[in-house]
C-alpha positions in Angstrom: -53.5 -161.3 59.1 -54.6 -164.2 56.9 -51.2 -165.9 57.5 -51.6 -165.7 61.2 -54.9 -167.6 61.1 -53.6 -170.2 58.7 -52.3 -172.7 61.3 -55.7 -172.7 63.1 -57.6 -173.4 59.9 -56.0 -176.8 59.2 -57.4 -178.7 62.2 -60.8 -177.1 61.7 -60.8 -178.0 58.0 -59.8 -181.6 58.9 -62.6 -181.9 61.4 -65.2 -180.6 58.9 -64.0 -183.2 56.3 -64.2 -186.0 58.9 -67.7 -184.9 59.9 -68.9 -184.7 56.3 -67.5 -188.2 55.6 -69.2 -189.5 58.7 -65.9 -190.6 60.4 -66.3 -188.2 63.3 -69.2 -186.5 65.1 -69.0 -182.8 65.6 -67.9 -181.9 69.1 -71.3 -180.4 70.1 -73.1 -183.6 69.2 -70.8 -186.0 71.2 -72.9 -187.2 74.1 -71.3 -188.4 77.2 -73.2 -190.6 79.6 -73.6 -189.2 83.1 -71.2 -190.5 85.7 -72.7 -193.2 87.9 -73.0 -192.1 91.5 -71.6 -188.9 93.0 -69.6 -186.6 90.7 -66.0 -185.5 91.3 -67.3 -182.1 92.2 -69.6 -183.5 94.9 -66.8 -185.6 96.3 -64.5 -182.5 96.5 -67.3 -180.4 98.1 -68.2 -183.1 100.7 -64.6 -183.8 101.5 -64.0 -180.1 102.0 -66.1 -180.4 105.2 -64.2 -183.4 106.5 -61.6 -183.2 109.3 -59.1 -185.0 107.1 -59.9 -183.3 103.8 -56.9 -184.5 101.9 -57.2 -188.1 102.9 -61.0 -188.1 102.3 -60.5 -186.7 98.8 -57.6 -189.0 97.9 -59.4 -192.1 99.2 -62.6 -191.4 97.3 -61.1 -190.1 94.1 -58.7 -193.1 94.0 -61.7 -195.4 94.2 -64.1 -194.0 91.6 -64.7 -197.5 90.3 -67.0 -198.3 93.2 -69.6 -195.7 92.1 -72.9 -197.0 91.1 -76.1 -195.3 89.9 -77.9 -196.6 93.0 -75.6 -194.6 95.3 -76.3 -190.9 94.8 -74.3 -189.4 97.6 -70.7 -189.2 98.7 -71.3 -190.8 102.1 -72.8 -193.8 100.5 -69.8 -194.0 98.2 -67.5 -193.8 101.2 -69.3 -196.9 102.6 -68.7 -198.7 99.3 -65.0 -197.8 99.5 -64.7 -199.0 103.1 -66.3 -202.3 102.0 -63.9 -202.6 99.1 -60.9 -202.0 101.3 -62.2 -204.5 103.9 -62.7 -207.1 101.1 -59.1 -206.4 99.8 -57.8 -206.9 103.4 -59.8 -210.1 103.7 -58.3 -211.4 100.5 -54.8 -210.7 101.7 -55.5 -212.5 105.0 -57.2 -215.4 103.3 -54.1 -216.0 101.2 -52.0 -216.2 104.4 -52.4 -219.8 105.5 -50.3 -219.6 108.7 -50.8 -216.1 110.0 -48.5 -214.9 112.8 -49.9 -213.7 116.1 -49.8 -210.1 114.8 -51.7 -210.9 111.6 -54.1 -213.1 113.5 -55.0 -210.0 115.6 -55.5 -208.0 112.4 -57.8 -210.7 111.1 -59.8 -210.5 114.3 -60.1 -206.7 114.1 -61.0 -206.9 110.4 -64.0 -209.1 111.3 -65.2 -206.5 113.8 -64.6 -203.7 111.3 -66.5 -205.6 108.5 -69.5 -206.0 110.7 -69.5 -202.3 111.4 -69.3 -201.5 107.6 -72.1 -204.0 106.9 -74.3 -202.3 109.4 -74.0 -198.9 107.7 -74.4 -200.4 104.2 -78.1 -200.7 104.8 -79.6 -197.6 103.1 -82.2 -197.1 105.9 -79.4 -197.1 108.5 -77.1 -195.0 106.5 -79.8 -192.3 106.0 -80.2 -191.7 109.7 -76.8 -192.8 111.1 -75.0 -190.2 113.1 -71.7 -192.1 113.0 -70.3 -195.4 111.8 -69.0 -196.4 115.3 -65.4 -195.7 114.6 -64.7 -194.1 117.9 -66.0 -197.1 119.7 -63.8 -199.4 117.5 -60.8 -197.2 117.9 -61.0 -196.9 121.7 -61.4 -200.7 122.3 -58.3 -202.9 122.8 -57.4 -203.6 119.1 -55.3 -206.6 118.5 -53.8 -205.6 115.2 -50.1 -205.2 115.8 -50.3 -203.6 119.2 -48.0 -206.0 121.0 -45.6 -207.0 118.2 -45.1 -204.2 115.7 -41.3 -204.1 116.5 -40.9 -207.8 115.7 -42.9 -207.8 112.4 -41.4 -208.8 109.1 -41.7 -206.7 106.0 -44.4 -209.0 104.7 -46.3 -208.8 108.0 -46.1 -205.0 107.9 -47.5 -205.0 104.3 -50.3 -207.4 105.4 -51.1 -205.1 108.3 -51.4 -202.1 106.0 -54.3 -203.8 104.3 -56.2 -203.6 107.6 -55.0 -200.0 108.1 -56.4 -199.0 104.8 -59.8 -200.5 105.6 -59.8 -198.9 109.0 -58.9 -195.5 107.4 -61.8 -195.9 105.0 -64.2 -196.5 107.9 -62.8 -193.5 109.6 -63.6 -191.3 106.6 -67.2 -192.6 106.5 -67.6 -192.0 110.3 -66.3 -188.5 109.9 -68.6 -187.7 107.0 -71.6 -189.1 109.0 -70.7 -187.0 112.0 -70.3 -183.8 109.9 -73.7 -184.5 108.3 -75.3 -184.9 111.7 -73.7 -181.8 112.9 -74.8 -179.7 110.0 -78.3 -181.2 110.1 -78.5 -180.3 113.8 -77.4 -176.7 113.1 -80.2 -176.4 110.5 -82.9 -177.5 112.9 
């Protein structure tokens, strides 16, 4: 019996020696600062109500770097992610000195999309918003790639994807706002 416990005692003995020497803190005393913004559990729970659960979860978990202590909820974080994706797309398009007709259309659509994101970034608006206006944006005559997707080069397709990611992030925000409005209406 003593022999079977022997392999487990060495790591424990080493930890005790390190704690006594002051090289390590005992595991119970190690303090971790709380995560800024919404937790991973909150993201998973909120995205579980979304119509596109996997994309919502993947988008938000892949962008945990945008969390701040000021933003306490997942919907606020989704707006931050949409703004980040729009900024990334803007950087791609700014680097393109002579955009093709297709990419010029994406630049135009990105400007419209950015205004929509900026509108819901206001905490007072976000608190009462029932949607982010995605359906209105999606139903209008978008200029990004509609008339020239067949003729696009690989670089143009990559540049267009920057816009698609920003559009997808706004769609997630819109979906979460609609779900929140729906559940709030059911409560009332």
